[in-house]
C-alpha positions as CSV (number, residue, x, y, z in Angstrom):
1,M,0.0,0.0,0.0
2,R,1.3,3.4,-1.0
3,A,0.7,6.7,0.7
4,G,-2.8,7.9,0.3
5,A,-4.4,4.6,-0.7
6,Y,-7.8,4.1,0.8
7,V,-9.0,0.5,1.4
8,R,-12.5,-0.1,2.7
9,G,-15.0,-3.0,3.2
10,N,-14.1,-6.6,2.3
11,V,-11.0,-6.3,0.3
12,L,-8.7,-9.3,-0.3
13,V,-5.2,-8.5,-1.7
14,G,-2.7,-11.1,-2.8
15,D,1.1,-11.1,-2.6
16,R,3.1,-8.3,-4.3
17,V,0.0,-6.3,-5.2
18,V,0.5,-2.5,-5.7
19,V,-2.3,-0.2,-4.4
20,G,-1.1,3.3,-5.2
21,H,-1.5,6.9,-4.3
22,T,-5.1,8.1,-4.2
23,T,-6.4,4.7,-5.2
24,E,-9.6,3.5,-3.5
25,L,-10.5,-0.2,-3.2
26,K,-13.9,-1.3,-2.0
27,T,-15.3,-4.9,-1.9
28,C,-12.8,-6.5,-4.3
29,L,-10.4,-9.3,-4.8
30,L,-6.9,-8.7,-6.3
31,F,-4.9,-11.7,-7.1
32,D,-1.1,-11.8,-6.8
33,E,0.9,-9.1,-8.5
34,A,-2.2,-7.1,-9.6
35,N,-1.4,-3.4,-9.9
36,V,-3.6,-0.4,-9.3
37,P,-0.8,2.1,-9.0
38,H,-2.4,5.5,-8.8
39,F,-5.5,7.7,-9.1
40,S,-8.0,4.8,-9.6
41,Y,-11.3,3.6,-8.1
42,V,-12.0,-0.2,-7.9
43,G,-15.3,-1.3,-6.4
44,D,-17.0,-4.7,-6.4
45,S,-14.5,-6.2,-8.8
46,I,-12.1,-9.1,-9.3
47,F,-8.6,-8.7,-10.8
48,G,-6.6,-11.7,-12.0
49,W,-2.9,-12.3,-11.6
50,R,-0.8,-9.4,-12.9
51,A,-3.9,-7.4,-14.0
52,H,-2.9,-3.8,-14.3
53,L,-4.7,-0.4,-14.4
54,G,-3.1,2.7,-15.9
55,A,-3.4,5.9,-14.1
56,G,-6.9,7.3,-13.5
57,V,-8.9,4.2,-14.5
58,K,-12.3,4.1,-12.9
59,I,-14.4,1.0,-12.4
60,S,-18.0,2.0,-12.1
61,N,-19.9,-0.4,-10.0
62,L,-23.4,1.1,-9.9
63,K,-25.6,1.8,-12.9
64,I,-27.0,5.4,-13.1
65,T,-30.5,3.9,-13.2
66,R,-29.8,2.0,-9.9
67,T,-31.1,-1.2,-11.4
68,P,-29.5,-4.6,-11.3
69,V,-26.4,-5.2,-13.5
70,V,-27.0,-7.4,-16.6
71,V,-23.9,-9.0,-18.2
72,T,-24.1,-9.7,-21.9
73,I,-21.8,-12.3,-23.5
74,N,-22.1,-13.1,-27.2
75,G,-25.6,-11.7,-27.3
76,R,-26.8,-13.7,-24.3
77,R,-28.0,-11.7,-21.3
78,Y,-27.2,-12.8,-17.7
79,E,-29.2,-11.3,-14.9
80,T,-26.8,-10.9,-11.9
81,G,-29.4,-9.6,-9.5
82,L,-26.7,-7.3,-8.1
83,L,-27.0,-3.5,-7.8
84,K,-23.3,-3.2,-7.4
85,F,-20.9,-5.2,-9.7
86,G,-17.8,-3.5,-11.2
87,A,-15.6,-5.6,-13.5
88,I,-13.8,-8.9,-13.7
89,L,-10.3,-8.7,-15.3
90,G,-8.5,-11.9,-16.3
91,D,-4.8,-12.6,-15.8
92,E,-2.4,-10.1,-17.3
93,V,-5.0,-7.7,-18.5
94,E,-3.7,-4.2,-19.2
95,I,-6.1,-1.2,-19.1
96,G,-4.9,2.1,-20.5
97,C,-4.9,5.4,-18.5
98,N,-8.2,7.2,-17.9
99,S,-10.5,4.4,-19.1
100,V,-13.8,3.7,-17.5
101,L,-15.1,0.2,-17.1
102,N,-18.9,0.3,-16.7
103,P,-20.8,-2.0,-14.4
104,G,-20.6,-5.7,-15.4
105,T,-17.6,-5.4,-17.7
106,L,-15.7,-8.6,-18.3
107,V,-12.2,-8.6,-19.8
108,G,-10.5,-11.9,-20.9
109,K,-7.0,-12.7,-20.0
110,R,-4.0,-11.0,-21.7
111,T,-6.3,-8.4,-23.3
112,L,-4.7,-5.0,-23.9
113,V,-7.0,-1.9,-23.7
114,Y,-5.9,1.5,-25.1
115,T,-6.3,4.7,-23.2
116,N,-9.5,6.7,-22.7
117,L,-12.0,4.0,-23.5
118,S,-15.5,3.7,-22.0
119,M,-15.9,-0.1,-21.8
120,F,-19.0,-2.3,-21.3
121,G,-19.9,-5.9,-21.9
122,Y,-17.5,-8.8,-22.7
123,Y,-14.0,-8.6,-24.3
124,P,-12.6,-12.0,-25.2
125,P,-9.1,-13.2,-24.2
126,D,-6.0,-12.1,-26.2
127,S,-7.7,-9.1,-27.7
128,I,-6.5,-5.5,-28.3
129,V,-9.2,-2.9,-27.7
130,K,-8.6,0.4,-29.5
131,L,-10.4,3.7,-29.7
132,R,-10.4,5.2,-33.1
133,Q,-11.4,8.8,-33.4
134,T,-10.6,11.7,-35.5
135,H,-10.0,15.3,-34.8
136,E,-11.3,18.1,-36.9
137,I,-9.7,21.5,-36.6
138,V,-11.6,24.5,-37.9
139,E,-10.7,28.2,-38.0
140,R,-12.1,30.1,-35.1
141,R,-14.1,33.1,-36.2
142,Y,-14.9,36.2,-34.2
143,D,-17.9,38.4,-34.6
144,K,-16.7,41.9,-35.3
């Protein structure tokens, strides 16, 4: 545990786990060598061996509608009956900085996720998840 880490309510942390500065853990399980190094929130989640969050990743564990979380895998819906359910990350998952994992997100082992993604649903093992966007630059005009 690094300075400023906040751990509350039913947290199990394995060996050689990093819980960093201003990181908050609540009701979660982190297997050996998982890393949540800084500026993150992890609630109601499970992290596999060597799962890693980049800086600023948030794991949302409560839907804005306050209804039970439903997990969808390959088009099939699974009713969890849970109001709070964050994410499950497989072994060696890497989540890029400032991403948000919405309630009920499942990420298969060895999956790499680029930065700034809003994730939901199921991501199969050995995937790379990329955000593709474009920037449009236009001239700024002033009323005179």
